DSSP file (Angstrom, degrees, kcal/mol; ACC not computed):
  #  RESIDUE AA STRUCTURE BP1 BP2  ACC     N-H-->O    O-->H-N    N-H-->O    O-->H-N    TCO  KAPPA ALPHA  PHI   PSI    X-CA   Y-CA   Z-CA
    1    1 A Q              0   0    0      0, 0.0     2,-0.2     0, 0.0    26,-0.1   0.000 360.0 360.0 360.0 161.0   56.6   -3.6  -17.7
    2    2 A V        -     0   0    0     24,-0.2     2,-0.4    22,-0.1    24,-0.2  -0.444 360.0-179.2 -67.7 131.7   54.1   -0.9  -16.6
    3    3 A Q  E     -A   25   0A   0     22,-2.6    22,-2.0    -2,-0.2     2,-0.4  -0.999  11.3-176.4-134.1 135.1   54.1   -0.4  -12.9
    4    4 A L  E     -A   24   0A   0     -2,-0.4   102,-0.5   100,-0.4     2,-0.5  -0.997   5.2-172.3-128.7 126.4   51.9    2.0  -10.9
    5    5 A V  E     -A   23   0A   0     18,-2.2    18,-2.5    -2,-0.4     2,-0.2  -0.958   6.3-160.4-126.4 115.5   52.4    2.4   -7.2
    6    6 A E  E     +A   22   0A   0     -2,-0.5     2,-0.3    16,-0.2    16,-0.2  -0.587  14.7 168.6 -91.0 154.2   50.0    4.4   -5.1
    7    7 A S  E     +A   21   0A   0     14,-2.1    14,-2.6    -2,-0.2   101,-0.1  -0.971  41.1  65.0-152.3 164.3   50.7    5.8   -1.7
    8    8 A G        +     0   0    0     -2,-0.3    11,-0.4     1,-0.3    14,-0.0   0.396  61.2 131.2 105.8  -2.8   49.1    8.3    0.8
    9    9 A G        +     0   0    0     12,-0.1    -1,-0.3     9,-0.1     2,-0.2  -0.162  21.3 123.3 -74.7 176.2   45.8    6.7    1.8
   10   10 A G        -     0   0    0     99,-1.2     2,-0.1    98,-0.1    98,-0.0  -0.790  61.7 -47.1 150.2 168.9   44.6    6.3    5.3
   11   11 A L        +     0   0    0     -2,-0.2     2,-0.3    99,-0.2   101,-0.2  -0.417  56.0 173.5 -67.7 133.6   41.8    7.1    7.8
   12   12 A V  B     -d  112   0B   0     99,-2.4   101,-2.1    -2,-0.1     3,-0.1  -0.993  28.9-119.0-141.9 147.1   40.7   10.7    7.8
   13   13 A Q    >   -     0   0    0     -2,-0.3     3,-2.3    99,-0.2    72,-0.2  -0.481  48.0 -82.0 -80.4 154.8   37.8   12.5    9.5
   14   14 A P  T 3  S+     0   0    0      0, 0.0    72,-0.2     0, 0.0    -1,-0.1  -0.316 121.2  26.8 -54.6 137.0   35.1   14.2    7.5
   15   15 A G  T 3  S+     0   0    0     70,-3.4    69,-0.6     1,-0.3    71,-0.1   0.293 100.7 118.8  89.1  -9.3   36.3   17.6    6.4
   16   16 A G    <   -     0   0    0     -3,-2.3    69,-2.5    69,-0.3     2,-0.3  -0.119  55.9-124.4 -83.4-177.3   39.9   16.5    6.5
   17   17 A S        +     0   0    0     66,-0.2     2,-0.3    67,-0.2    66,-0.2  -0.918  20.9 179.6-130.9 153.0   42.5   16.3    3.7
   18   18 A L  E     - B   0  82A   0     64,-2.2    64,-3.4    -2,-0.3     2,-0.5  -0.978  17.9-143.6-145.6 156.0   44.8   13.7    2.1
   19   19 A R  E     - B   0  81A   0    -11,-0.4     2,-0.4    -2,-0.3    62,-0.2  -0.981  15.4-163.5-123.3 119.6   47.3   13.6   -0.7
   20   20 A L  E     - B   0  80A   0     60,-2.7    60,-2.7    -2,-0.5     2,-0.3  -0.805   6.4-165.6 -98.7 142.8   47.6   10.5   -2.8
   21   21 A S  E     -AB   7  79A   0    -14,-2.6   -14,-2.1    -2,-0.4     2,-0.4  -0.944   8.9-162.1-127.1 151.4   50.6    9.9   -5.0
   22   22 A C  E     -AB   6  78A   0     56,-2.3    56,-2.0    -2,-0.3     2,-0.5  -0.983   5.7-158.8-133.4 121.2   51.2    7.5   -7.9
   23   23 A S  E     -AB   5  77A   0    -18,-2.5   -18,-2.2    -2,-0.4     2,-0.3  -0.884  17.2-162.1-101.0 127.3   54.7    6.6   -9.1
   24   24 A A  E     +A    4   0A   0     52,-2.8     2,-0.3    -2,-0.5   -20,-0.2  -0.820  16.8 160.2-116.0 148.3   54.8    5.3  -12.6
   25   25 A S  E     +A    3   0A   0    -22,-2.0   -22,-2.6    -2,-0.3     3,-0.1  -0.974  46.9  57.5-154.5 164.7   57.4    3.3  -14.6
   26   26 A G  S    S+     0   0    0     -2,-0.3     2,-0.3   -24,-0.2   -24,-0.2   0.506  99.0  54.5  91.2   4.9   57.6    1.1  -17.7
   27   27 A F  S    S-     0   0    0    -26,-0.1     2,-1.4   -24,-0.1    -1,-0.2  -0.963  99.6 -82.4-156.9 169.5   56.3    3.6  -20.2
   28   28 A I    >   -     0   0    0     -2,-0.3     3,-1.7     1,-0.2     4,-0.3  -0.645  45.5-168.8 -82.9  95.2   56.9    7.1  -21.4
   29   29 A F  G >  S+     0   0    0     -2,-1.4     3,-1.9     1,-0.3    -1,-0.2   0.835  75.2  62.4 -55.6 -42.7   55.0    8.9  -18.7
   30   30 A K  G 3  S+     0   0    0      1,-0.3    -1,-0.3    43,-0.2    43,-0.1   0.639 102.1  52.8 -67.7 -12.5   55.0   12.4  -20.3
   31   31 A Y  G <  S+     0   0    0     -3,-1.7    -1,-0.3     2,-0.1    -2,-0.2   0.476  97.8  79.2 -97.7  -3.3   53.0   11.2  -23.3
   32   32 A R  S <  S-     0   0    0     -3,-1.9     2,-0.1    -4,-0.3    67,-0.1  -0.879  74.5-125.4-116.6 134.5   50.1    9.5  -21.4
   33   33 A P        -     0   0    0      0, 0.0    65,-0.5     0, 0.0     2,-0.4  -0.466  30.8-149.2 -61.5 145.8   47.0   10.8  -19.7
   34   34 A M  E     -E   51   0C   0     17,-2.4    17,-2.7    63,-0.1     2,-0.3  -0.961  14.3-169.0-122.8 140.9   46.8    9.6  -16.1
   35   35 A S  E     -EF  50  96C   0     61,-2.4    61,-2.5    -2,-0.4     2,-0.4  -0.888  17.9-144.6-129.7 156.8   43.7    8.9  -14.2
   36   36 A W  E     -EF  49  95C   0     13,-2.7    12,-3.0    -2,-0.3    13,-1.6  -0.981  21.9-179.9-115.3 133.8   42.5    8.2  -10.7
   37   37 A Y  E     -EF  47  94C   0     57,-2.8    57,-2.9    -2,-0.4     2,-0.3  -0.822   8.2-157.7-120.5 165.3   39.6    5.8  -10.1
   38   38 A R  E     -EF  46  93C   0      8,-2.3     8,-3.1    -2,-0.3     2,-0.4  -0.992   5.6-161.6-143.6 153.9   37.9    4.7   -6.9
   39   39 A Q  E     - F   0  92C   0     53,-2.1    53,-2.2    -2,-0.3     2,-0.2  -0.944   8.1-157.8-138.7 115.1   35.8    1.8   -5.9
   40   40 A A    >   -     0   0    0      4,-0.5     3,-2.4    -2,-0.4    51,-0.1  -0.521  46.6 -74.4 -84.7 159.0   33.7    1.7   -2.8
   41   41 A L  T 3  S+     0   0    0      1,-0.3    -1,-0.1    -2,-0.2     3,-0.1  -0.309 119.2   2.7 -57.0 123.8   32.7   -1.5   -1.2
   42   42 A G  T 3  S+     0   0    0      1,-0.3    -1,-0.3    -2,-0.1     2,-0.2   0.549 113.0 106.9  77.7   7.1   30.0   -3.2   -3.3
   43   43 A Q  S <  S-     0   0    0     -3,-2.4    -1,-0.3     1,-0.1     2,-0.1  -0.717  74.8 -97.3-115.5 165.4   30.1   -0.6   -6.0
   44   44 A E        -     0   0    0     -2,-0.2    -4,-0.5    -3,-0.1     2,-0.2  -0.447  47.1 -98.7 -73.1 152.5   31.5   -0.2   -9.5
   45   45 A R        -     0   0    0     -6,-0.2     2,-0.4    -2,-0.1    -6,-0.2  -0.559  47.8-162.7 -69.5 136.6   34.8    1.3  -10.1
   46   46 A E  E     -E   38   0C   0     -8,-3.1    -8,-2.3    -2,-0.2     2,-0.3  -0.947  21.4-110.9-129.9 147.3   34.4    5.0  -11.1
   47   47 A L  E     +E   37   0C   0     -2,-0.4   -10,-0.3   -10,-0.2     3,-0.1  -0.565  32.8 173.5 -74.5 131.1   36.5    7.6  -12.7
   48   48 A V  E     -     0   0C   0    -12,-3.0    12,-2.4     1,-0.4     2,-0.3   0.819  59.7 -12.7-103.0 -49.0   37.5   10.4  -10.3
   49   49 A A  E     -EG  36  59C   0    -13,-1.6   -13,-2.7    10,-0.2    -1,-0.4  -0.995  49.9-161.9-158.4 149.8   40.0   12.6  -12.2
   50   50 A T  E     -EG  35  58C   0      8,-2.2     8,-2.4    -2,-0.3     2,-0.4  -0.993   3.8-163.9-135.0 143.3   42.1   12.6  -15.3
   51   51 A I  E     -EG  34  57C   0    -17,-2.7   -17,-2.4    -2,-0.3     6,-0.2  -0.997  17.2-137.6-128.1 130.2   45.1   14.8  -16.2
   52   52 A S    >   -     0   0    0      4,-2.6     3,-2.0    -2,-0.4   -20,-0.1  -0.237  34.5 -96.9 -76.7 169.5   46.4   15.1  -19.8
   53   53 A P  T 3  S+     0   0    0      0, 0.0   -21,-0.1     0, 0.0    -1,-0.1   0.821 127.8  46.7 -56.3 -29.5   50.1   15.0  -20.7
   54   54 A H  T 3  S-     0   0    0    -23,-0.1   -23,-0.0     2,-0.1   -24,-0.0   0.300 126.9 -96.9 -99.5  10.4   50.0   18.8  -20.8
   55   55 A G    <   +     0   0    0     -3,-2.0     2,-0.4     1,-0.3    14,-0.1   0.599  67.8 151.8  93.8  11.3   48.1   19.2  -17.5
   56   56 A I        -     0   0    0      1,-0.0    -4,-2.6     2,-0.0     2,-0.4  -0.662  32.1-154.0 -76.9 128.8   44.5   19.6  -18.6
   57   57 A R  E     -G   51   0C   0     -2,-0.4     2,-0.3    -6,-0.2    -6,-0.2  -0.822  19.3-177.3-113.1 141.5   42.3   18.3  -15.8
   58   58 A T  E     -G   50   0C   0     -8,-2.4    -8,-2.2    -2,-0.4     2,-0.3  -0.976   8.6-172.9-131.0 150.8   38.9   16.8  -15.7
   59   59 A Y  E     -G   49   0C   0     -2,-0.3   -10,-0.2   -10,-0.2     2,-0.2  -0.959  31.2-104.0-138.9 152.7   37.0   15.7  -12.6
   60   60 A R    >>  -     0   0    0    -12,-2.4     3,-1.7    -2,-0.3     4,-0.8  -0.522  43.9-111.0 -71.8 152.1   33.8   13.9  -11.7
   61   61 A D  G >4 S+     0   0    0      1,-0.3     3,-0.8     2,-0.2    -1,-0.1   0.842 111.7  62.0 -56.9 -38.4   31.2   16.4  -10.5
   62   62 A S  G 34 S+     0   0    0      1,-0.2    -1,-0.3     3,-0.0   -14,-0.0   0.650 111.1  37.9 -68.8 -13.8   31.1   15.2   -6.9
   63   63 A V  G X> S+     0   0    0     -3,-1.7     3,-2.3   -15,-0.2     4,-2.2   0.472  82.0 125.5-113.8  -4.6   34.8   16.1   -6.4
   64   64 A K  T << S+     0   0    0     -3,-0.8     4,-0.1    -4,-0.8    -3,-0.0  -0.303  80.9  16.6 -58.2 135.8   35.0   19.3   -8.3
   65   65 A G  T 34 S+     0   0    0      2,-0.4    -1,-0.3     1,-0.1     3,-0.1   0.280 125.1  60.2  84.7 -11.3   36.4   22.1   -6.2
   66   66 A R  T <4 S+     0   0    0     -3,-2.3    17,-2.3     1,-0.2     2,-0.4   0.697  96.6  54.8-115.3 -33.7   37.7   19.7   -3.5
   67   67 A F  E  <  -C   82   0A   0     -4,-2.2     2,-0.4    15,-0.2    -2,-0.4  -0.827  59.9-167.7-106.7 142.4   40.2   17.5   -5.4
   68   68 A T  E     -C   81   0A   0     13,-2.6    13,-3.0    -2,-0.4     2,-0.5  -0.988   5.1-159.8-132.3 124.9   43.2   18.7   -7.4
   69   69 A N  E     +C   80   0A   0     -2,-0.4     2,-0.3    11,-0.2    11,-0.2  -0.880  17.1 169.7-106.6 128.1   45.1   16.5   -9.7
   70   70 A T  E     -C   79   0A   0      9,-3.0     9,-2.7    -2,-0.5     2,-0.3  -0.902  15.6-152.6-133.3 163.3   48.7   17.4  -10.7
   71   71 A R  E     -C   78   0A   0     -2,-0.3     2,-0.5     7,-0.2     7,-0.2  -0.981  10.4-153.4-138.2 152.0   51.5   15.6  -12.5
   72   72 A D  E >>> -C   77   0A   0      5,-2.9     5,-1.7    -2,-0.3     4,-0.7  -0.921   8.8-173.7-123.5 101.0   55.3   15.9  -12.5
   73   73 A N  T 345S+     0   0    0     -2,-0.5   -43,-0.2     1,-0.2    -1,-0.1   0.676  83.6  58.6 -72.8 -16.2   56.6   14.7  -15.9
   74   74 A D  T 345S+     0   0    0      1,-0.2    -1,-0.2     3,-0.1   -45,-0.0   0.812 117.6  30.5 -78.5 -30.0   60.2   14.9  -14.7
   75   75 A N  T <45S-     0   0    0     -3,-0.5    -2,-0.2     2,-0.2   -51,-0.2   0.286 104.4-121.9-113.5   8.5   59.6   12.5  -11.8
   76   76 A N  T  <5 +     0   0    0     -4,-0.7   -52,-2.8     1,-0.2     2,-0.4   0.896  67.0 130.5  54.2  46.5   56.9   10.3  -13.4
   77   77 A T  E   < -BC  23  72A   0     -5,-1.7    -5,-2.9   -54,-0.2     2,-0.4  -0.953  43.0-161.7-130.6 151.2   54.4   11.0  -10.6
   78   78 A V  E     -BC  22  71A   0    -56,-2.0   -56,-2.3    -2,-0.4     2,-0.4  -0.993  13.8-166.1-127.7 139.6   50.8   12.1  -10.4
   79   79 A T  E     -BC  21  70A   0     -9,-2.7    -9,-3.0    -2,-0.4     2,-0.5  -0.974   9.4-161.5-130.2 137.0   49.4   13.5   -7.2
   80   80 A M  E     -BC  20  69A   0    -60,-2.7   -60,-2.7    -2,-0.4     2,-0.5  -0.956   7.3-158.1-121.8 114.9   45.8   14.1   -6.1
   81   81 A K  E     -BC  19  68A   0    -13,-3.0   -13,-2.6    -2,-0.5     2,-0.5  -0.800  11.2-163.1 -89.3 125.8   45.2   16.5   -3.2
   82   82 A M  E     -BC  18  67A   0    -64,-3.4   -64,-2.2    -2,-0.5     2,-0.3  -0.949  10.2-179.9-117.3 118.2   41.8   15.8   -1.6
   83   83 A N        +     0   0    0    -17,-2.3   -66,-0.2    -2,-0.5   -67,-0.2  -0.741  60.3  19.4-112.8 161.2   40.2   18.4    0.6
   84   84 A D  S    S-     0   0    0    -69,-0.6    -1,-0.2    -2,-0.3   -67,-0.2   0.905  83.2-158.8  49.5  50.7   37.0   18.5    2.5
   85   85 A L        -     0   0    0    -69,-2.5   -70,-3.4    -3,-0.2   -69,-0.3  -0.293   6.1-157.3 -66.2 145.1   36.7   14.8    2.4
   86   86 A K    >   -     0   0    0    -72,-0.2     3,-2.4   -71,-0.1     4,-0.3  -0.825  31.3-109.0-120.7 156.8   33.2   13.3    2.9
   87   87 A P  G >  S+     0   0    0      0, 0.0     3,-1.7     0, 0.0    25,-0.3   0.843 118.3  62.6 -54.8 -32.4   32.1    9.9    4.1
   88   88 A E  G 3  S+     0   0    0      1,-0.3   -48,-0.1   -48,-0.0    -3,-0.0   0.578  90.7  67.3 -72.9  -7.3   30.9    9.2    0.5
   89   89 A D  G <  S+     0   0    0     -3,-2.4    -1,-0.3    23,-0.1     2,-0.2   0.524  71.7 122.4 -83.2  -7.1   34.5    9.6   -0.7
   90   90 A T    <   +     0   0    0     -3,-1.7     2,-0.3    -4,-0.3   -49,-0.1  -0.378  40.2 105.9 -59.4 124.5   35.4    6.4    1.2
   91   91 A A  E    S- H   0 110C   0     19,-1.6    19,-2.6    -2,-0.2     2,-0.5  -0.971  75.7 -82.2-177.0 172.1   36.8    3.9   -1.3
   92   92 A V  E     -FH  39 109C   0    -53,-2.2   -53,-2.1    -2,-0.3     2,-0.4  -0.902  47.9-145.5 -91.9 128.5   40.0    2.3   -2.6
   93   93 A Y  E     -FH  38 108C   0     15,-3.0    15,-2.0    -2,-0.5     2,-0.4  -0.824  15.0-165.8-103.3 133.9   41.7    4.7   -4.9
   94   94 A Y  E     -F   37   0C   0    -57,-2.9   -57,-2.8    -2,-0.4     2,-0.3  -0.936  16.6-137.4-123.0 139.4   43.5    3.4   -8.0
   95   95 A C  E     -F   36   0C   0     -2,-0.4    10,-1.6   -59,-0.2     2,-0.4  -0.717  30.8-168.5 -86.4 144.7   46.0    5.0  -10.3
   96   96 A N  E     +FI  35 104C   0    -61,-2.5   -61,-2.4    -2,-0.3     2,-0.3  -0.995  21.1 177.8-141.9 141.0   45.4    4.2  -14.0
   97   97 A V  E     - I   0 103C   0      6,-1.6     6,-2.8    -2,-0.4     2,-0.6  -0.992  20.0-144.3-136.6 144.0   47.1    4.5  -17.4
   98   98 A R  E     + I   0 102C   0    -65,-0.5     2,-0.3    -2,-0.3     4,-0.2  -0.932  28.5 158.5-112.3 119.8   45.7    3.2  -20.6
   99   99 A R  S    S-     0   0    0      2,-2.7     2,-2.1    -2,-0.6    -2,-0.0  -0.749  89.9 -50.5-134.0  85.2   48.1    1.8  -23.3
  100  100 A N  S    S+     0   0    0     -2,-0.3     2,-0.3     0, 0.0    -2,-0.1  -0.215 140.6  35.0  69.8 -46.7   45.8   -0.4  -25.4
  101  101 A I  S    S-     0   0    0     -2,-2.1    -2,-2.7    -4,-0.0     2,-0.4  -0.844  99.1 -95.2-124.7 168.2   44.7   -1.9  -22.2
  102  102 A D  E     -I   98   0C   0     -2,-0.3     2,-0.4    -4,-0.2    -4,-0.2  -0.681  32.3-161.3 -84.7 134.3   44.2   -0.5  -18.7
  103  103 A Y  E     -I   97   0C   0     -6,-2.8    -6,-1.6    -2,-0.4     2,-0.3  -0.928  11.4-167.3-112.3 143.5   47.0   -0.7  -16.2
  104  104 A W  E     -I   96   0C   0     -2,-0.4  -100,-0.4    -8,-0.2    -8,-0.2  -0.929  17.2-130.4-130.4 149.5   46.2   -0.3  -12.5
  105  105 A G        -     0   0    0    -10,-1.6  -100,-0.2    -2,-0.3     3,-0.1  -0.231  42.6 -96.5 -80.0-175.6   48.1    0.2   -9.3
  106  106 A Q        -     0   0    0   -102,-0.5  -101,-0.1     1,-0.1   -12,-0.1   0.640  65.5-119.6 -80.1 -14.3   47.5   -1.9   -6.2
  107  107 A G        -     0   0    0      1,-0.1     2,-0.4   -12,-0.1   -13,-0.2   0.140  15.2-125.7  91.1 151.2   45.1    0.7   -4.8
  108  108 A T  E     -H   93   0C   0    -15,-2.0   -15,-3.0  -101,-0.1     2,-0.3  -0.999  23.5-122.8-136.1 134.0   45.2    2.7   -1.6
  109  109 A Q  E     -H   92   0C   0     -2,-0.4   -99,-1.2   -17,-0.2   -17,-0.2  -0.536  21.4-173.9 -83.5 137.9   42.4    2.8    0.9
  110  110 A V  E     -H   91   0C   0    -19,-2.6   -19,-1.6    -2,-0.3     2,-0.5  -0.828   5.0-177.7-129.4  92.4   40.8    6.0    2.0
  111  111 A P        -     0   0    0      0, 0.0   -99,-2.4     0, 0.0     2,-0.7  -0.807   8.9-162.1 -89.0 127.7   38.3    5.6    4.8
  112  112 A V  B     +d   12   0B   0     -2,-0.5     2,-0.3   -25,-0.3   -99,-0.2  -0.920  35.3 130.0-111.7 108.6   36.5    8.8    5.7
  113  113 A S              0   0    0   -101,-2.1   -27,-0.0    -2,-0.7     0, 0.0  -0.996 360.0 360.0-158.8 147.9   34.9    8.4    9.1
  114  114 A S              0   0    0     -2,-0.3  -101,-0.1  -101,-0.2    -1,-0.1   0.423 360.0 360.0 -91.5 360.0   34.7   10.1   12.5
């Protein structure tokens, strides 16, 4: 079955950096777009970034120039490097793949606070 496991979250100060990783299994990774979503407390889940099977990247406007999404099709992982983090980036971050339905990881918390 599809499994997505995120890692790399944690408390960071404003202006700091974090790297999130998602390890995927249970499907042919190299054929699927992979996405990161986030959900802040009391807010809707929102799309942050998507990377196509061939590495074409899209980002929500608020993270462009600060977040970089990459994938390793040999190791079935997707990684998002987040720089210049802001308090408004505080959320639980989820890895996502869509195969008829959405599959989600368990989420990793990213609190941005001084």
